[in-house]
Structures are given as structure tokens and as C-alpha cells.
C-alpha positions as CSV (number, residue, x, y, z in Angstrom):
1,N,-51.1,-21.8,-21.5
2,Y,-49.4,-23.6,-24.3
3,G,-47.0,-20.8,-25.2
4,R,-45.9,-20.3,-21.6
5,A,-45.4,-24.1,-21.2
6,V,-43.2,-24.2,-24.3
7,A,-41.1,-21.2,-23.1
8,I,-40.6,-22.9,-19.7
9,A,-39.7,-26.2,-21.4
10,N,-37.1,-24.4,-23.6
11,R,-35.5,-22.8,-20.5
12,I,-35.3,-26.2,-18.8
13,A,-33.7,-27.7,-21.9
14,Q,-31.2,-24.9,-22.1
15,A,-30.3,-25.2,-18.4
16,V,-29.7,-29.0,-18.9
17,Y,-27.6,-28.3,-21.9
18,D,-25.5,-25.7,-20.1
19,A,-25.1,-28.1,-17.1
20,T,-24.0,-30.9,-19.4
21,Q,-21.4,-28.7,-21.1
22,A,-20.1,-27.5,-17.8
23,D,-19.8,-31.1,-16.5
24,E,-17.9,-32.2,-19.6
25,K,-15.5,-29.3,-19.2
26,W,-14.9,-29.4,-15.4
27,A,-15.3,-33.1,-14.4
28,P,-11.7,-34.0,-15.6
29,K,-10.2,-31.0,-13.8
30,L,-12.2,-31.7,-10.6
31,R,-11.0,-35.3,-10.5
32,T,-7.4,-34.0,-10.2
33,L,-8.3,-32.0,-7.1
34,K,-7.7,-34.8,-4.6
35,A,-8.3,-34.3,-0.9
36,D,-7.1,-36.2,2.1
37,D,-9.5,-38.8,3.6
38,D,-9.4,-37.1,7.0
39,L,-11.1,-34.1,8.5
40,D,-8.0,-32.3,9.6
41,V,-6.9,-29.2,7.6
42,S,-3.1,-29.6,7.7
43,R,-0.4,-27.4,6.3
44,Y,-0.1,-29.9,3.4
45,D,-3.8,-29.3,2.6
46,W,-3.2,-25.6,2.4
47,T,-0.3,-26.0,0.0
48,D,-2.3,-28.4,-2.0
49,A,-5.2,-25.9,-2.1
50,Q,-2.7,-23.3,-3.5
51,S,-1.7,-25.8,-6.2
52,D,-5.3,-26.6,-7.0
53,A,-6.2,-23.0,-7.4
54,S,-3.4,-22.6,-9.9
55,G,-4.8,-25.6,-11.8
56,V,-8.3,-24.2,-11.8
57,R,-7.0,-20.8,-13.1
58,S,-5.3,-22.6,-15.9
59,G,-8.4,-24.7,-16.8
60,A,-10.8,-21.8,-16.4
61,K,-8.7,-19.4,-18.5
62,D,-11.3,-18.7,-21.1
63,Y,-14.0,-18.1,-18.5
64,L,-11.9,-16.0,-16.2
65,D,-10.7,-13.9,-19.1
66,D,-14.3,-12.7,-19.4
67,I,-14.3,-11.4,-15.9
68,K,-13.4,-7.8,-15.6
69,H,-10.0,-7.4,-13.9
70,P,-9.2,-4.3,-11.8
71,P,-7.8,-1.3,-13.7
72,K,-4.1,-1.4,-14.0
73,D,-2.5,1.0,-11.6
74,G,-5.9,2.2,-10.7
75,S,-6.6,4.6,-7.8
76,P,-8.6,3.4,-4.8
77,Q,-11.6,5.1,-6.3
78,D,-11.1,3.2,-9.5
79,N,-10.8,-0.1,-7.6
80,A,-13.9,0.6,-5.6
81,K,-15.8,1.4,-8.8
82,W,-14.5,-1.8,-10.5
83,W,-15.6,-4.0,-7.6
84,K,-19.1,-2.5,-7.4
85,S,-19.5,-3.2,-11.1
86,L,-19.0,-7.0,-10.7
87,S,-21.9,-9.4,-10.2
88,D,-22.0,-11.4,-7.0
89,Q,-20.9,-14.5,-8.9
90,E,-18.0,-12.6,-10.5
91,K,-16.9,-11.3,-7.1
92,A,-16.9,-14.8,-5.7
93,D,-15.0,-16.1,-8.7
94,Y,-12.3,-13.4,-8.6
95,A,-11.9,-13.7,-4.8
96,A,-11.5,-17.5,-5.1
97,M,-9.0,-17.4,-8.0
98,Y,-6.9,-14.3,-7.1
99,P,-6.9,-13.8,-3.3
100,A,-3.3,-12.5,-3.2
101,S,-3.9,-9.7,-5.7
102,L,-7.4,-8.8,-4.3
103,G,-6.2,-8.5,-0.8
104,K,-3.7,-5.8,-1.8
105,L,-6.2,-3.5,-3.6
106,D,-6.9,-0.3,-1.7
107,G,-10.6,0.8,-2.0
108,I,-12.0,-2.7,-1.8
109,P,-14.3,-3.4,1.2
110,A,-12.4,-4.4,4.3
111,D,-14.3,-7.7,4.8
112,V,-13.4,-8.8,1.2
113,R,-9.7,-7.9,1.7
114,D,-9.7,-9.7,5.0
115,E,-11.0,-12.9,3.6
116,A,-8.6,-12.9,0.7
117,N,-5.6,-12.1,2.9
118,R,-6.5,-14.8,5.4
119,V,-6.4,-17.3,2.6
120,E,-2.9,-16.0,1.6
121,L,-1.8,-16.0,5.3
122,A,-2.9,-19.7,5.7
123,E,-1.2,-20.8,2.5
124,R,2.1,-18.9,3.3
125,R,2.1,-20.2,6.9
126,A,1.8,-23.8,5.7
127,D,4.3,-23.3,3.0
128,Y,6.9,-21.7,5.3
129,Q,6.4,-24.4,8.0
130,I,7.0,-27.2,5.5
131,R,10.1,-25.5,4.2
132,L,11.4,-24.9,7.7
133,D,10.7,-28.6,8.7
134,A,12.7,-29.7,5.6
135,I,15.9,-27.9,6.8
136,P,18.3,-30.5,8.2
137,K,19.0,-30.5,11.9
138,E,21.9,-28.3,12.9
139,P,25.0,-30.5,13.2
140,T,27.6,-30.4,16.0
141,K,29.1,-26.9,16.0
142,F,32.5,-27.5,17.6
143,R,35.2,-30.2,17.7
144,N,38.0,-30.5,20.2
145,L,41.5,-30.0,19.0
146,G,43.2,-30.4,22.3
147,P,43.0,-29.0,25.9
148,D,40.9,-25.8,25.8
149,V,41.1,-25.7,22.0
150,T,38.1,-26.0,19.8
151,A,37.2,-25.3,16.1
152,Y,34.1,-25.2,14.0
153,T,33.3,-28.5,12.4
154,Q,33.2,-28.6,8.6
155,E,29.7,-30.1,8.7
156,W,28.4,-27.1,10.7
157,L,30.2,-24.6,8.5
158,D,28.5,-26.2,5.4
159,W,25.1,-26.2,7.2
160,H,25.5,-22.6,8.4
161,H,26.4,-21.4,4.9
162,K,23.6,-23.2,3.2
163,Y,20.7,-23.0,5.7
164,E,21.2,-20.6,8.6
165,G,20.0,-17.4,6.8
166,E,16.9,-19.2,5.4
167,K,16.1,-20.8,8.7
168,K,16.1,-17.4,10.5
169,R,14.0,-15.8,7.8
170,L,11.4,-18.5,7.9
171,E,11.3,-18.6,11.7
172,G,10.9,-14.8,11.8
173,A,8.1,-14.8,9.2
174,L,6.3,-17.6,11.0
175,K,6.6,-15.7,14.3
176,G,4.9,-12.7,12.7
177,M,2.2,-14.9,11.2
178,D,1.6,-16.5,14.6
179,A,1.2,-12.9,16.1
180,I,-1.5,-12.1,13.5
181,Q,-3.3,-15.3,14.3
182,N,-3.0,-14.6,18.0
183,R,-4.8,-11.2,17.3
184,F,-7.6,-13.1,15.5
185,D,-7.9,-15.4,18.5
186,Q,-8.2,-12.4,20.9
187,T,-11.4,-11.2,19.4
188,G,-14.0,-10.7,22.1
189,R,-11.5,-10.4,25.0
190,K,-12.4,-7.3,27.0
191,G,-14.7,-6.3,24.2
192,L,-12.0,-6.3,21.5
193,P,-13.7,-6.3,18.1
194,E,-13.0,-8.6,15.1
195,A,-9.7,-8.1,13.4
196,Y,-9.3,-7.4,9.7
197,L,-6.2,-8.4,7.7
198,L,-6.1,-5.6,5.2
199,G,-2.7,-6.4,3.7
200,F,-0.2,-9.3,4.0
201,D,3.1,-10.3,2.3
202,A,5.6,-12.7,3.8
203,E,8.4,-12.1,1.3
204,G,11.5,-10.1,2.2
205,R,11.1,-8.3,5.6
206,G,7.3,-9.0,5.4
207,R,4.4,-6.6,5.5
208,A,1.1,-6.7,7.3
209,I,-1.9,-4.3,7.8
210,V,-4.1,-5.3,10.8
211,A,-7.2,-3.4,11.9
212,N,-9.1,-3.6,15.1
213,G,-12.7,-3.2,14.0
214,N,-14.0,-2.7,10.5
215,P,-12.8,0.7,9.1
216,D,-15.5,0.7,6.5
217,T,-18.2,1.2,9.2
218,A,-16.1,3.2,11.7
219,D,-16.8,6.8,12.7
220,H,-13.2,7.2,13.8
221,T,-10.2,5.5,12.3
222,A,-6.6,5.7,13.4
223,V,-3.7,4.5,11.2
224,Y,-0.4,3.9,12.9
225,V,2.9,3.7,11.1
226,P,5.8,2.0,13.1
227,G,9.4,3.0,12.7
228,T,12.9,1.6,12.6
229,T,13.5,-2.2,13.1
230,S,9.8,-2.9,12.3
231,N,9.2,-6.0,10.2
232,L,6.8,-9.0,10.1
233,S,8.7,-10.9,12.8
234,K,8.2,-8.1,15.3
235,I,4.7,-7.1,14.4
236,Q,3.3,-8.4,17.7
237,G,4.4,-5.2,19.6
238,D,2.9,-2.9,16.9
239,I,-0.4,-4.8,16.9
240,N,-0.5,-4.6,20.7
241,R,0.0,-0.8,20.6
242,M,-3.1,-0.4,18.4
243,T,-5.0,-2.8,20.5
244,N,-4.2,-0.6,23.5
245,L,-5.3,2.5,21.6
246,W,-8.6,0.9,20.7
247,H,-9.3,0.0,24.4
248,A,-8.5,3.6,25.4
249,S,-10.5,5.2,22.6
250,E,-13.7,3.1,22.4
251,P,-15.1,4.2,25.8
252,L,-14.6,7.8,24.8
253,A,-17.0,7.6,21.9
254,P,-20.3,6.0,23.1
255,G,-22.6,5.1,20.3
256,Q,-19.8,5.3,17.7
257,K,-17.5,2.8,16.2
258,V,-13.7,3.0,16.4
259,S,-11.1,1.2,14.3
260,T,-7.3,1.3,15.0
261,I,-5.0,0.0,12.3
262,T,-1.3,-1.1,12.4
263,W,0.1,-0.2,8.9
264,L,3.3,-2.0,8.2
265,G,2.9,-1.4,4.5
266,Y,6.5,-0.4,3.8
267,D,10.1,-1.6,4.2
268,A,11.2,0.1,7.4
269,P,14.9,0.8,8.1
270,Q,16.4,-2.0,10.1
271,N,19.6,-0.5,11.5
272,I,19.5,2.6,13.6
273,V,22.9,3.9,12.6
274,T,23.2,2.9,8.9
275,D,19.5,2.9,7.8
276,A,17.4,5.2,10.1
277,T,19.4,8.3,9.1
278,R,18.3,7.9,5.4
279,P,15.1,9.4,4.1
280,G,14.8,6.9,1.2
281,Y,12.7,4.4,3.2
282,A,10.1,7.1,4.0
283,N,10.1,8.5,0.6
284,T,9.6,5.1,-1.0
285,G,6.8,4.1,1.4
286,A,4.9,7.4,1.5
287,P,2.9,7.0,-1.7
288,A,1.6,3.6,-0.5
289,F,0.5,5.1,2.7
290,N,-1.4,7.9,0.9
291,Q,-3.1,5.4,-1.3
292,F,-4.1,3.2,1.7
293,V,-5.7,6.2,3.5
294,D,-7.4,7.2,0.3
295,G,-8.7,3.7,0.1
296,L,-10.2,3.9,3.6
297,N,-12.2,7.0,2.5
298,A,-13.3,5.3,-0.8
299,S,-14.6,2.2,1.0
300,N,-16.1,3.7,4.1
301,E,-19.8,3.1,4.6
302,S,-20.4,4.6,8.0
303,G,-22.8,7.1,6.5
304,T,-20.8,10.0,7.9
305,D,-17.5,11.7,6.9
306,S,-15.2,9.3,8.8
307,H,-12.7,11.0,11.0
308,V,-9.2,9.7,10.2
309,T,-6.1,10.2,12.3
310,A,-2.6,9.4,11.1
311,I,-0.1,8.3,13.8
312,G,3.6,8.0,13.3
313,H,6.1,6.6,15.8
314,S,9.8,7.4,15.4
315,Y,10.7,6.9,11.7
316,G,7.0,6.2,11.0
317,S,6.4,10.0,11.6
318,T,9.1,10.7,8.9
319,L,7.1,8.6,6.5
320,I,3.9,10.5,7.3
321,G,5.7,13.8,6.8
322,S,7.0,12.6,3.5
323,A,3.5,11.5,2.5
324,A,2.2,15.0,3.1
325,R,5.2,16.5,1.3
326,Q,4.9,14.3,-1.8
327,G,1.1,14.1,-2.1
328,D,-2.1,14.7,-0.3
329,L,-2.4,13.3,3.2
330,N,-6.1,12.5,3.4
331,A,-6.4,12.7,7.2
332,D,-8.1,15.0,9.7
333,D,-5.5,14.8,12.5
334,V,-1.9,13.8,12.7
335,I,-0.1,12.6,15.9
336,F,3.7,12.2,16.2
337,A,5.4,10.3,19.0
338,G,9.2,10.3,19.4
339,S,9.6,11.9,16.0
340,P,13.1,12.5,14.6
341,G,11.7,15.0,12.1
342,V,9.1,14.9,9.3
343,Q,10.8,16.5,6.4
344,V,8.7,19.7,6.5
345,G,9.2,22.9,8.5
346,S,5.8,23.5,10.0
347,A,2.5,21.9,11.0
348,E,0.8,23.9,8.2
349,E,2.5,21.7,5.6
350,L,0.9,18.5,6.7
351,D,-2.4,18.8,4.8
352,V,-4.7,18.8,7.9
353,P,-6.7,21.7,9.3
354,K,-4.9,24.3,11.4
355,G,-4.5,23.1,15.0
356,H,-4.8,19.4,14.2
357,V,-1.2,18.4,14.5
358,W,-0.2,16.8,17.8
359,N,3.2,15.8,19.2
360,E,4.5,13.7,22.2
361,Y,8.0,13.8,23.4
362,A,8.7,11.7,26.5
363,D,11.5,12.1,29.0
364,G,14.4,9.9,28.2
365,D,13.6,9.6,24.5
366,P,16.8,10.3,22.6
367,V,15.4,9.9,19.1
368,P,14.0,13.4,18.4
369,E,17.3,15.2,19.0
370,L,19.4,12.5,17.4
371,G,17.3,12.5,14.2
372,R,16.9,16.3,13.8
373,A,19.9,16.6,11.5
374,F,18.7,13.9,9.2
375,H,14.9,14.3,9.0
376,G,14.2,17.8,10.4
377,G,12.4,20.3,8.2
378,D,14.0,23.4,6.5
379,R,13.3,26.7,8.2
380,S,16.1,28.6,6.5
381,S,13.6,31.1,5.1
382,R,12.4,32.0,8.6
383,F,13.8,34.8,10.8
384,W,14.6,32.9,14.0
385,H,17.9,33.1,15.7
386,D,18.4,29.3,15.2
387,A,17.3,29.4,11.5
388,D,20.1,27.1,10.4
389,M,19.0,24.3,12.8
390,P,16.5,21.8,11.2
391,I,13.1,21.9,12.9
392,I,11.2,18.9,14.3
393,P,7.6,18.6,15.7
394,A,9.0,18.9,19.3
395,D,10.0,22.4,18.6
396,A,7.5,25.1,19.6
397,D,8.1,26.9,16.4
398,F,6.9,23.9,14.4
399,G,3.3,24.7,15.4
400,A,2.2,21.3,16.8
401,H,0.2,20.9,20.0
402,Q,2.7,19.5,22.6
403,M,0.6,16.9,24.5
404,T,1.3,16.0,28.1
405,T,3.4,12.9,28.1
406,D,3.7,10.9,31.3
407,T,5.6,7.9,29.9
408,E,9.4,7.5,29.6
409,G,11.7,6.5,26.9
410,H,11.1,5.9,23.2
411,S,8.6,3.0,23.4
412,G,6.2,3.8,26.2
413,Y,3.8,6.1,24.4
414,W,1.1,3.3,24.3
415,D,1.4,2.0,27.9
416,Y,-1.9,0.5,29.0
417,D,-2.9,-1.8,31.9
418,L,-5.5,-4.1,30.2
419,E,-6.3,-5.9,33.4
420,H,-7.3,-2.7,35.3
421,E,-8.3,-0.8,32.1
422,D,-5.9,2.0,33.1
423,S,-4.4,4.2,30.4
424,S,-1.3,6.3,30.6
425,Q,-1.9,10.0,30.0
426,S,0.3,9.6,26.9
427,L,-2.2,7.1,25.4
428,L,-5.3,8.8,26.7
429,N,-4.3,12.0,24.9
430,Q,-3.9,10.1,21.6
431,A,-7.3,8.5,22.2
432,N,-9.0,11.8,22.7
433,V,-7.6,13.0,19.4
434,V,-8.7,9.8,17.6
435,V,-12.3,10.2,18.7
436,G,-12.4,14.0,18.0
437,R,-12.4,15.2,21.6
438,H,-9.8,17.8,21.0
439,D,-10.8,19.9,24.0
440,K,-10.1,17.0,26.4
441,V,-6.4,16.7,25.3
442,Q,-4.0,17.8,28.0
443,I,-1.5,20.3,26.5
444,N,1.8,21.4,28.0
445,D,2.0,25.1,28.8
């Protein structure tokens, strides 16, 4: 056994040598990563962790350079192939060093993106709270000049000019981050599955993609695009809508898994009059939506051909129409609710099988008719008496199934009584489409 003993001894010696080299390289860097002497993870700890990660990236440059980075401008399929090519250690290293970039990659497994984006969420939340706390207290706003006469104080005018806009932006972003955390905390309530944070960015108006249930293992997945005035600060309502849709859908598919996703992955128009009439927001955001849906198909591991439904509310429907017009909408069904128009003239142009486009138009919803002139499709080549009028999904000639809608106004399409588990017909019809029970959908005559 002499030869075998020598081989083992050589391996041990090499391991000790490698460990010594690693210790000499990393010990100085590790000594700079100081931690508090308490057990509480504060907002300062999170910002310190962000700084530490930057230091480690700098110190580990030579090592990290050897790790294969994702392909530049790669497709979701390219990203999925890259991730699978990494060893477990390389995956762990990349996730630890580049959580922000990893969380944005379509085609990467949902649990990996979720973990990376939760780190980014925690760091941004801590950073924004520290910045908000650092803003000086608002000074006295008015001063008396005489009986019933007041004027702004110069101190307040200076404060308002310097801090008011930033204060509102930070407060709005933190409100959205709290809403995402609130969804995390709701897991298990009334059977609600774990949430997955598939995208997050606090800058600007903010973006977030939140899934109920893991889409990688889902048999049925719905992706909802919100419309005008949507932003990170208001994401609570959009998350609630997809939570309601999950509750309505899951009982209809026994033995199968359902995932419902809020996709705020674009800059939505913020003003109804000046912004919502413009197609540019939809046209700019549409490619990202197509890539996200492609990513869902690339990372799905359910063992079946997962059934995907794209749902657009208001201007969100315009984005979905633009996605089909510009590229390939990789979905099986499309649902529109309160649509002002989808840029195309018929259901046949939406990249889904014939008979798989659905529309809801509630009483008292003014948006479809108001938006027709701006986002309606072109039917000038047709031979109808109203050929010059732009066509929208609510028109019978468009070719969509007009689902029975028992809610009112522009925002009630997802009404659901969680306490009594009672769904509106508007929501139940969507749920039946999501789980593929097309014959159960109630259609207007």
C-alpha cells in the first residue's frame, strides 16, 4: 500500500498548501469586514454588507474573473444554459457577489432570482430608510404678517426646494418595499403559497415582479401587467389582485400547481391625460415582457408544457398588444380587462391559438371608449360600415370572447371576498381561463 499512501500524503500536502495560500490572501480582507457585537440585523448592517460585498469583489477580482459571466445581451435560453454550466460553487460565488444582476436575468430559476432579489430588497430598504432619516425635520411652513395674512417662511422654502421631492420619492419607494415584505409575511394565510421576488429595482418609479407560487414548477401561470399610474409605491394593490386570482384559480385545478405573477417590469404612464394617451410606454416595455415570458418557459421544470396566460389591465393590455405586434408573445391565452386598445386590429394578431383571447368590459368603465382613438387597432382594410373607427377588444368584430362581467367601474375586475372565499364572476371567469377550463367561462351572448 506504499504507493497509495504516498498519493494520499501528497493530496493532503497540496490541500494544506492551498489552504495556507488562501489564508494569506483572504485574512487581511476578512479582518476589514467588521460586524456589530449584537445579534440584531439593523439597516446599518445591511448597508455595511453592501459595502463589504463591494470590497470582496475588489479583493477577489482575479478569482471572480475566472467565473463564467452570463452572455452579454443573452436570450433567456442563453441565460439558462449559462447557469446550468456553472458548478455549485461557482453558482454560490456568483449569487453572493452579483445579486442585483443575477436577479434580473430571465431564464434563471425562480428560487435563485428570488434569493438574489431579496438581498437587493433588504439592502435598498436599509439604504433608503437611512437616507430618509437623514433629511432634516420640516420647518415651520407659515409666518404671520398681520391679521389673517400669512406667508411661507424662508426656512420652509429652502427645505422644500432641497428635500421635499427626495423625501416623497424615498417614502414612496419604502411603501412599495413594505408591501412586498407584507406579501412575504402572508405566506400560509388561507393556503397562500410562498412568494417569489423575480425582479426588483427601487430607482426611478421603481419596478417589481412578484409571484404567488413558484412558476418553475407550475402547471398554470398567469402574468398580470398593470396600467396607468402603476409604480413601486402603489404595488400593494397589484399584488393583491394576483393574490385574489390565485385564491380563485387554485381550487379549480386539483392536483395541479398555479402561479400568478404581478409584472411591474416597465415604466407605466403616470398621468391619465398627458401620458396614458401615448403608445411609447407600451412600445418600450413590450420587449422586456416578451423576454420575461420566454424566461418562464426556459426555466419551467413542471414536466409538462406549462400553460401561460397573459393578463393586461387598462394600459397594461396595450403593452401586451404591443408585445405581440413587435415580437412573439409566448403565451397560450390572453385576457384583457378595461382595455383602451391593443394596437392591433384583431384577436388573430395576438400570437395565441384561435379562440384564446378573452375580454372583460365592466359597466361604468370609461377607459375602453376613451382610449379607442389612441390605442385602438387599424381596421381600415376591412369592409365594415365603421371602418374608420379604431377597433378595441370590446368590439365584437375584434374577435375576442366577451366574458360575463358582474363588477363595476375600472378597478373591480379582481373583486374577491377572502374571508368567505367568494369570488366575483369577473374574477372567476379569469380563473377558469388561467387553469384551462375554457368551457366553464361564462360568455355574453
